[in-house]
Structure formats: C-alpha cells, structure tokens
OpenMM code with the backbone's topology and positions (N, CA, C; nanometers):
from openmm import Vec3, app, unit

residues = "MET ARG THR LEU GLY ALA THR LEU THR ALA ALA LYS CYS VAL ALA LEU LEU LEU LEU GLY GLN LEU ALA CYS THR THR SER PRO LEU HIS SER GLY ILE ALA SER TYR GLU SER GLY ARG TYR PRO GLU ALA LEU SER ARG LEU THR GLN LEU GLU ALA ARG PHE GLU CYS LEU SER ALA GLU HIS GLN ALA ARG TYR TYR LEU TYR ARG GLY LEU SER GLU LEU ALA VAL GLY ASN ALA CYS GLU ALA GLN HIS TRP LEU ARG GLN VAL LYS GLN LEU VAL LEU ARG ARG GLN ARG LEU LEU THR LEU ALA ASP ARG GLY ARG LEU ASN ALA ALA TRP ARG SER LEU GLY MET MET PRO SER GLN LEU GLU".split()
positions = [
    Vec3(29.1380, 15.5657, 20.6890),
    Vec3(29.1946, 15.5176, 20.8127),
    Vec3(29.3461, 15.5053, 20.8016),
    Vec3(29.3926, 15.4754, 20.6826),
    Vec3(29.5356, 15.4611, 20.6610),
    Vec3(29.6085, 15.5934, 20.6854),
    Vec3(29.5484, 15.7032, 20.6498),
    Vec3(29.6074, 15.8346, 20.6689),
    Vec3(29.6215, 15.8663, 20.8178),
    Vec3(29.5211, 15.8298, 20.8965),
    Vec3(29.5272, 15.8525, 21.0400),
    Vec3(29.6415, 15.7735, 21.1022),
    Vec3(29.6603, 15.6494, 21.0582),
    Vec3(29.7702, 15.5667, 21.1092),
    Vec3(29.9056, 15.6254, 21.0741),
    Vec3(29.9191, 15.6756, 20.9523),
    Vec3(30.0450, 15.7374, 20.9106),
    Vec3(30.0710, 15.8650, 20.9901),
    Vec3(29.9669, 15.9410, 21.0176),
    Vec3(29.9800, 16.0640, 21.0952),
    Vec3(30.0232, 16.0331, 21.2381),
    Vec3(29.9629, 15.9307, 21.2979),
    Vec3(30.0004, 15.8916, 21.4335),
    Vec3(30.1441, 15.8428, 21.4398),
    Vec3(30.1868, 15.7676, 21.3401),
    Vec3(30.3253, 15.7204, 21.3357),
    Vec3(30.4221, 15.8373, 21.3237),
    Vec3(30.3882, 15.9325, 21.2385),
    Vec3(30.4733, 16.0510, 21.2229),
    Vec3(30.4792, 16.1302, 21.3529),
    Vec3(30.3655, 16.1432, 21.4204),
    Vec3(30.3623, 16.2159, 21.5478),
    Vec3(30.4483, 16.1457, 21.6523),
    Vec3(30.4460, 16.0140, 21.6552),
    Vec3(30.5295, 15.9383, 21.7490),
    Vec3(30.6766, 15.9616, 21.7199),
    Vec3(30.7126, 15.9630, 21.5927),
    Vec3(30.8525, 15.9861, 21.5548),
    Vec3(30.8985, 16.1253, 21.5977),
    Vec3(30.8144, 16.2246, 21.5768),
    Vec3(30.8492, 16.3610, 21.6168),
    Vec3(30.8651, 16.3688, 21.7683),
    Vec3(30.7737, 16.3055, 21.8418),
    Vec3(30.7819, 16.3069, 21.9880),
    Vec3(30.9106, 16.2413, 22.0358),
    Vec3(30.9470, 16.1289, 21.9776),
    Vec3(31.0708, 16.0607, 22.0160),
    Vec3(31.1927, 16.1451, 21.9825),
    Vec3(31.1893, 16.2104, 21.8690),
    Vec3(31.3001, 16.2974, 21.8298),
    Vec3(31.3154, 16.4121, 21.9294),
    Vec3(31.2040, 16.4746, 21.9674),
    Vec3(31.2096, 16.5848, 22.0637),
    Vec3(31.2584, 16.5370, 22.1993),
    Vec3(31.2146, 16.4200, 22.2425),
    Vec3(31.2633, 16.3658, 22.3690),
    Vec3(31.4132, 16.3381, 22.3627),
    Vec3(31.4594, 16.2892, 22.2513),
    Vec3(31.6024, 16.2646, 22.2337),
    Vec3(31.6824, 16.3929, 22.2390),
    Vec3(31.6298, 16.4986, 22.1784),
    Vec3(31.6986, 16.6276, 22.1826),
    Vec3(31.7012, 16.6824, 22.3240),
    Vec3(31.5930, 16.6671, 22.3979),
    Vec3(31.5895, 16.7135, 22.5357),
    Vec3(31.6917, 16.6376, 22.6192),
    Vec3(31.6995, 16.5074, 22.5999),
    Vec3(31.7964, 16.4271, 22.6750),
    Vec3(31.9386, 16.4707, 22.6425),
    Vec3(31.9653, 16.4993, 22.5174),
    Vec3(32.0995, 16.5435, 22.4790),
    Vec3(32.1314, 16.6796, 22.5394),
    Vec3(32.0316, 16.7643, 22.5493),
    Vec3(32.0540, 16.8975, 22.6033),
    Vec3(32.0771, 16.8936, 22.7530),
    Vec3(32.0004, 16.8137, 22.8261),
    Vec3(32.0123, 16.8128, 22.9711),
    Vec3(32.1128, 16.7115, 23.0220),
    Vec3(32.1632, 16.6240, 22.9362),
    Vec3(32.2586, 16.5225, 22.9794),
    Vec3(32.3825, 16.5824, 23.0464),
    Vec3(32.4455, 16.6869, 22.9893),
    Vec3(32.5599, 16.7466, 23.0598),
    Vec3(32.5211, 16.8045, 23.1958),
    Vec3(32.3985, 16.8542, 23.2077),
    Vec3(32.3527, 16.9069, 23.3360),
    Vec3(32.3463, 16.7940, 23.4385),
    Vec3(32.2813, 16.6857, 23.4031),
    Vec3(32.2675, 16.5746, 23.4965),
    Vec3(32.4025, 16.5117, 23.5296),
    Vec3(32.4879, 16.4971, 23.4310),
    Vec3(32.6192, 16.4383, 23.4591),
    Vec3(32.7061, 16.5359, 23.5389),
    Vec3(32.6899, 16.6659, 23.5152),
    Vec3(32.7627, 16.7652, 23.5941),
    Vec3(32.7198, 16.7629, 23.7396),
    Vec3(32.5902, 16.7528, 23.7625),
    Vec3(32.5386, 16.7453, 23.8992),
    Vec3(32.5867, 16.6174, 23.9664),
    Vec3(32.5830, 16.5068, 23.8927),
    Vec3(32.6307, 16.3794, 23.9492),
    Vec3(32.7791, 16.3874, 23.9841),
    Vec3(32.8581, 16.4517, 23.8998),
    Vec3(33.0009, 16.4686, 23.9286),
    Vec3(33.0202, 16.5541, 24.0528),
    Vec3(32.9433, 16.6612, 24.0640),
    Vec3(32.9522, 16.7471, 24.1819),
    Vec3(32.9175, 16.6675, 24.3074),
    Vec3(32.8082, 16.5944, 24.3022),
    Vec3(32.7641, 16.5182, 24.4192),
    Vec3(32.8627, 16.4076, 24.4578),
    Vec3(32.9444, 16.3645, 24.3617),
    Vec3(33.0468, 16.2635, 24.3887),
    Vec3(33.1794, 16.3252, 24.4317),
    Vec3(33.1828, 16.4590, 24.4411),
    Vec3(33.3043, 16.5264, 24.4841),
    Vec3(33.4070, 16.5462, 24.3739),
    Vec3(33.3677, 16.5260, 24.2489),
    Vec3(33.4579, 16.5464, 24.1353),
    Vec3(33.4303, 16.6858, 24.0765),
    Vec3(33.4738, 16.7868, 24.1500),
    Vec3(33.4370, 16.9245, 24.1188),
    Vec3(33.4937, 16.9763, 23.9865),
    Vec3(33.6211, 16.9523, 23.9541),
    Vec3(33.6695, 16.9990, 23.8233),
    Vec3(33.5937, 16.9328, 23.7070),
    Vec3(33.5615, 16.8048, 23.7230),
    Vec3(33.4844, 16.7345, 23.6201),
    Vec3(33.3435, 16.7930, 23.6093),
    Vec3(33.2827, 16.8228, 23.7229),
    Vec3(33.1493, 16.8846, 23.7231),
    Vec3(33.1526, 17.0170, 23.6490),
    Vec3(33.2533, 17.0958, 23.6770),
    Vec3(33.2674, 17.2260, 23.6123),
    Vec3(33.2841, 17.2104, 23.4618),
    Vec3(33.3631, 17.1141, 23.4206),
    Vec3(33.3839, 17.0882, 23.2783),
    Vec3(33.2538, 17.0474, 23.2099),
    Vec3(33.1797, 16.9577, 23.2722),
    Vec3(33.0537, 16.9112, 23.2131),
    Vec3(32.9503, 17.0230, 23.2061),
    Vec3(32.9435, 17.1032, 23.3097),
    Vec3(32.8472, 17.2125, 23.3094),
    Vec3(32.8840, 17.3192, 23.2072),
    Vec3(33.0116, 17.3442, 23.1907),
    Vec3(33.0570, 17.4431, 23.0923),
    Vec3(33.0180, 17.4013, 22.9511),
    Vec3(33.0134, 17.2708, 22.9245),
    Vec3(32.9719, 17.2200, 22.7932),
    Vec3(32.8295, 17.2631, 22.7584),
    Vec3(32.7505, 17.2868, 22.8584),
    Vec3(32.6093, 17.3186, 22.8390),
    Vec3(32.5845, 17.4658, 22.8060),
    Vec3(32.6835, 17.5487, 22.8253),
    Vec3(32.6648, 17.6927, 22.8092),
    Vec3(32.6083, 17.7329, 22.6741),
    Vec3(32.6540, 17.6721, 22.5668),
    Vec3(32.6081, 17.7103, 22.4329),
    Vec3(32.4596, 17.6792, 22.4115),
    Vec3(32.4064, 17.5811, 22.4853),
    Vec3(32.2658, 17.5420, 22.4689),
    Vec3(32.1793, 17.5895, 22.5849),
    Vec3(32.2315, 17.6783, 22.6652),
    Vec3(32.1641, 17.7215, 22.7868),
    Vec3(32.0236, 17.7755, 22.7613),
    Vec3(32.0059, 17.8559, 22.6592),
    Vec3(31.8763, 17.9195, 22.6317),
    Vec3(31.7674, 17.8182, 22.6001),
    Vec3(31.8040, 17.6978, 22.5600),
    Vec3(31.7058, 17.5937, 22.5278),
    Vec3(31.6542, 17.5228, 22.6525),
    Vec3(31.7158, 17.5469, 22.7660),
    Vec3(31.6761, 17.4781, 22.8889),
    Vec3(31.5498, 17.5395, 22.9492),
    Vec3(31.4748, 17.4580, 23.0202),
    Vec3(31.3588, 17.5080, 23.0940),
    Vec3(31.4082, 17.5955, 23.2092),
    Vec3(31.3183, 17.6719, 23.2681),
    Vec3(31.3553, 17.7587, 23.3801),
    Vec3(31.4113, 17.6776, 23.4968),
    Vec3(31.3538, 17.5598, 23.5212),
    Vec3(31.4024, 17.4743, 23.6302),
    Vec3(31.5449, 17.4268, 23.6029),
    Vec3(31.5714, 17.3871, 23.4787),
    Vec3(31.7063, 17.3414, 23.4440),
    Vec3(31.8051, 17.4580, 23.4448),
    Vec3(31.7603, 17.5766, 23.4042),
    Vec3(31.8484, 17.6934, 23.4102),
    Vec3(31.8867, 17.7230, 23.5543),
    Vec3(31.7894, 17.7170, 23.6439),
    Vec3(31.8174, 17.7432, 23.7854),
    Vec3(31.9162, 17.6406, 23.8404),
    Vec3(31.8970, 17.5143, 23.8059),
    Vec3(31.9889, 17.4107, 23.8544),
    Vec3(32.1268, 17.4277, 23.7915),
    Vec3(32.1326, 17.4688, 23.6655),
    Vec3(32.2618, 17.4961, 23.6011),
    Vec3(32.3355, 17.6054, 23.6778),
    Vec3(32.2689, 17.7183, 23.7018),
    Vec3(32.3316, 17.8285, 23.7755),
    Vec3(32.3800, 17.7814, 23.9119),
    Vec3(32.2946, 17.7073, 23.9824),
    Vec3(32.3296, 17.6623, 24.1168),
    Vec3(32.4534, 17.5740, 24.1145),
    Vec3(32.4513, 17.4697, 24.0332),
    Vec3(32.5634, 17.3755, 24.0356),
    Vec3(32.6880, 17.4313, 23.9682),
    Vec3(32.6724, 17.5254, 23.8775),
    Vec3(32.7894, 17.5939, 23.8225),
    Vec3(32.8538, 17.6769, 23.9341),
    Vec3(32.7720, 17.7468, 24.0117),
    Vec3(32.8236, 17.8254, 24.1232),
    Vec3(32.8849, 17.7393, 24.2319),
    Vec3(32.8182, 17.6308, 24.2671),
    Vec3(32.8726, 17.5409, 24.3693),
    Vec3(33.0049, 17.4794, 24.3250),
    Vec3(33.0132, 17.4426, 24.1969),
    Vec3(33.1369, 17.3834, 24.1444),
    Vec3(33.2497, 17.4850, 24.1432),
    Vec3(33.2186, 17.6078, 24.1021),
    Vec3(33.3201, 17.7136, 24.1036),
    Vec3(33.3692, 17.7364, 24.2461),
    Vec3(33.2780, 17.7387, 24.3411),
    Vec3(33.3144, 17.7580, 24.4809),
    Vec3(33.4026, 17.6429, 24.5300),
    Vec3(33.3679, 17.5219, 24.4918),
    Vec3(33.4426, 17.4041, 24.5367),
    Vec3(33.5856, 17.4007, 24.4842),
    Vec3(33.6096, 17.4591, 24.3659),
    Vec3(33.7468, 17.4613, 24.3127),
    Vec3(33.8203, 17.5899, 24.3496),
    Vec3(33.7557, 17.6753, 24.4300),
    Vec3(33.8246, 17.7936, 24.4806),
    Vec3(33.8045, 17.9206, 24.4021),
    Vec3(33.7105, 17.9222, 24.3094),
    Vec3(33.6840, 18.0419, 24.2297),
    Vec3(33.5665, 18.1200, 24.2905),
    Vec3(33.5930, 18.1896, 24.3987),
    Vec3(33.4855, 18.2576, 24.4727),
    Vec3(33.4154, 18.3642, 24.3889),
    Vec3(33.4907, 18.4408, 24.3105),
    Vec3(33.4281, 18.5473, 24.2298),
    Vec3(33.3344, 18.4881, 24.1248),
    Vec3(33.3790, 18.3830, 24.0591),
    Vec3(33.2935, 18.3152, 23.9607),
    Vec3(33.1726, 18.2528, 24.0289),
    Vec3(33.1953, 18.1925, 24.1438),
    Vec3(33.0853, 18.1308, 24.2183),
    Vec3(32.9797, 18.2347, 24.2519),
    Vec3(33.0227, 18.3501, 24.2974),
    Vec3(32.9290, 18.4552, 24.3337),
    Vec3(32.8458, 18.4980, 24.2133),
    Vec3(32.9106, 18.5074, 24.0970),
    Vec3(32.8380, 18.5443, 23.9746),
    Vec3(32.7249, 18.4455, 23.9466),
    Vec3(32.7534, 18.3158, 23.9459),
    Vec3(32.6540, 18.2139, 23.9128),
    Vec3(32.5479, 18.2017, 24.0216),
    Vec3(32.5904, 18.2104, 24.1458),
    Vec3(32.4940, 18.1995, 24.2554),
    Vec3(32.4008, 18.3209, 24.2594),
    Vec3(32.4510, 18.4375, 24.2220),
    Vec3(32.3653, 18.5562, 24.2148),
    Vec3(32.2568, 18.5358, 24.1092),
    Vec3(32.2940, 18.4737, 23.9980),
    Vec3(32.1951, 18.4472, 23.8920),
    Vec3(32.0805, 18.3608, 23.9437),
    Vec3(32.1154, 18.2539, 24.0142),
    Vec3(32.0110, 18.1646, 24.0640),
    Vec3(31.9319, 18.2312, 24.1763),
    Vec3(31.9975, 18.3116, 24.2595),
    Vec3(31.9257, 18.3834, 24.3654),
    Vec3(31.8172, 18.4722, 24.3043),
    Vec3(31.8514, 18.5415, 24.1965),
    Vec3(31.7541, 18.6295, 24.1322),
    Vec3(31.6359, 18.5503, 24.0756),
    Vec3(31.6628, 18.4360, 24.0160),
    Vec3(31.5543, 18.3520, 23.9638),
    Vec3(31.4648, 18.3013, 24.0761),
    Vec3(31.5263, 18.2557, 24.1829),
    Vec3(31.4522, 18.1955, 24.2934),
    Vec3(31.3716, 18.3011, 24.3704),
    Vec3(31.4185, 18.4240, 24.3724),
    Vec3(31.3402, 18.5300, 24.4358),
    Vec3(31.2062, 18.5489, 24.3644),
    Vec3(31.2064, 18.5298, 24.2329),
    Vec3(31.0824, 18.5433, 24.1549),
    Vec3(30.9982, 18.4161, 24.1599),
    Vec3(31.0643, 18.2997, 24.1568),
    Vec3(30.9927, 18.1709, 24.1539),
    Vec3(31.0654, 18.0713, 24.2431),
    Vec3(31.0294, 18.0687, 24.3676),
    Vec3(31.0983, 17.9859, 24.4665),
    Vec3(31.0955, 17.8374, 24.4315),
    Vec3(30.9920, 17.7934, 24.3677),
    Vec3(30.9757, 17.6506, 24.3378),
    Vec3(31.0655, 17.6002, 24.2248),
    Vec3(31.1477, 17.6880, 24.1679),
    Vec3(31.2397, 17.6424, 24.0635),
    Vec3(31.3408, 17.5422, 24.1186),
    Vec3(31.3715, 17.5538, 24.2473),
    Vec3(31.4662, 17.4627, 24.3115),
    Vec3(31.3946, 17.3826, 24.4198),
    Vec3(31.4434, 17.2639, 24.4419),
    Vec3(31.3911, 17.1842, 24.5523),
    Vec3(31.4342, 17.2480, 24.6836),
    Vec3(31.3740, 17.2045, 24.7908),
    Vec3(31.4103, 17.2539, 24.9233),
    Vec3(31.5586, 17.2260, 24.9519),
    Vec3(31.6045, 17.1067, 24.9145),
    Vec3(31.7456, 17.0711, 24.9359),
    Vec3(31.8384, 17.1625, 24.8559),
    Vec3(31.8027, 17.1904, 24.7298),
    Vec3(31.8858, 17.2792, 24.6483),
    Vec3(31.8819, 17.4224, 24.7003),
    Vec3(31.7670, 17.4660, 24.7514),
    Vec3(31.7611, 17.6002, 24.8109),
    Vec3(31.8512, 17.6067, 24.9345),
    Vec3(31.8579, 17.4977, 25.0086),
    Vec3(31.9486, 17.4914, 25.1236),
    Vec3(32.0941, 17.5000, 25.0801),
    Vec3(32.1291, 17.4301, 24.9716),
    Vec3(32.2658, 17.4373, 24.9182),
    Vec3(32.2986, 17.5801, 24.8741),
    Vec3(32.2026, 17.6422, 24.8082),
    Vec3(32.2217, 17.7796, 24.7625),
    Vec3(32.2463, 17.8727, 24.8807),
    Vec3(32.1631, 17.8635, 24.9821),
    Vec3(32.1792, 17.9516, 25.0986),
    Vec3(32.3106, 17.9264, 25.1718),
    Vec3(32.3502, 17.7996, 25.1838),
    Vec3(32.4775, 17.7684, 25.2502),
    Vec3(32.5955, 17.8246, 25.1711),
    Vec3(32.5919, 17.8087, 25.0386),
    Vec3(32.7007, 17.8608, 24.9543),
    Vec3(32.7039, 18.0131, 24.9607),
    Vec3(32.5867, 18.0738, 24.9559),
    Vec3(32.5765, 18.2200, 24.9603),
    Vec3(32.6348, 18.2729, 25.0907),
    Vec3(32.6022, 18.2065, 25.2006),
    Vec3(32.6552, 18.2469, 25.3313),
    Vec3(32.8062, 18.2257, 25.3380),
    Vec3(32.8554, 18.1196, 25.2757),
    Vec3(33.0002, 18.0933, 25.2797),
    Vec3(33.0789, 18.2001, 25.2036),
    Vec3(33.0096, 18.2726, 25.1166),
    Vec3(33.0722, 18.3840, 25.0452),
    Vec3(33.0629, 18.5144, 25.1249),
    Vec3(33.0071, 18.5044, 25.2459),
    Vec3(32.9962, 18.6213, 25.3317),
    Vec3(32.8737, 18.7061, 25.3041),
    Vec3(32.7776, 18.6495, 25.2343),
    Vec3(32.6566, 18.7227, 25.1963),
    Vec3(32.5418, 18.6814, 25.2887),
    Vec3(32.4524, 18.7758, 25.3142),
    Vec3(32.3317, 18.7476, 25.3893),
    Vec3(32.2273, 18.6881, 25.2930),
    Vec3(32.1370, 18.6049, 25.3414),
    Vec3(32.0413, 18.5375, 25.2527),
    Vec3(31.9641, 18.6303, 25.1598),
    Vec3(31.9247, 18.7478, 25.2047),
    Vec3(31.8455, 18.8369, 25.1189),
    Vec3(31.9327, 18.9317, 25.0370),
    Vec3(32.0624, 18.9283, 25.0564),
    Vec3(32.1551, 19.0194, 24.9890),
    Vec3(32.1861, 18.9708, 24.8480),
    Vec3(32.1806, 19.0605, 24.7499),
    Vec3(32.2154, 19.0246, 24.6122),
    Vec3(32.3462, 19.0893, 24.5668),
    Vec3(32.3888, 19.1920, 24.6315),
    Vec3(32.5136, 19.2604, 24.5914),
    Vec3(32.6186, 19.2463, 24.6986),
] * unit.nanometer
topology = app.Topology()
chain = topology.addChain("A")
for resn in residues:
    res = topology.addResidue(resn, chain)
    for name in ("N", "CA", "C"):
        topology.addAtom(name, app.Element.getBySymbol(name[0]), res)
C-alpha cells in the first residue's frame, strides 16, 4: 500500500509541474490579450512577441488566439502588412476548425479582415 501512496504523490507532483509549465507558456498570451483589450497595443504586441519561441507548444485554440491578437495588435499600431500576415494565419485555421475561436473573436477577426480591404472569404 505504501508503494501506491508514493506513486500517487509522484503523479500529483508531475501533474502540478505540467500545469505550472502550461501557465508559464500561456501567461504571455493572456497578458497580451488583456493589454490589447485595455487599449495598450504596443504592450500587447510586446507580450505576444515573447510567446513566439514557445508557439509550437500551444494548443490549437491558443495558437488561433495568438494569431488573432497578434494581428489585431499589429493593426492597432499601424502595421497593416504584418497584421494581414497574422490574420491570414488565423483565417486559414478557422476555415478548417471554426470552433477554435469564440463567436466574439470570430467577429473581431472578420472586422479586422474587412478593415484591411479583404472580403470575408478572401485569403489573398
């Protein structure tokens, strides 16, 4: 019985460690989104850029939100070409799996895409 208790304790430690790593990975994403929503666009861009090196570790949902808010932040600071690049990435993901973004985020994506002079179904 002692071995089972030690195994359960070890499993709990591993689970907590993995949760901590996930929080560290997505923390710049959440803080970047919060900065964007507060109108602090250069700060949002800075926080989101920090996440680039760990991008591949993100879930598909977090990748889609990263692309979206990176594009929105670029657009907000006047970098239309960069914004188009990031928004195109999220458009391609959402075409395959619409549920990656919430309805509100899909609305933000479509509004930003239109502000770049693009039609909703247009990718190029």
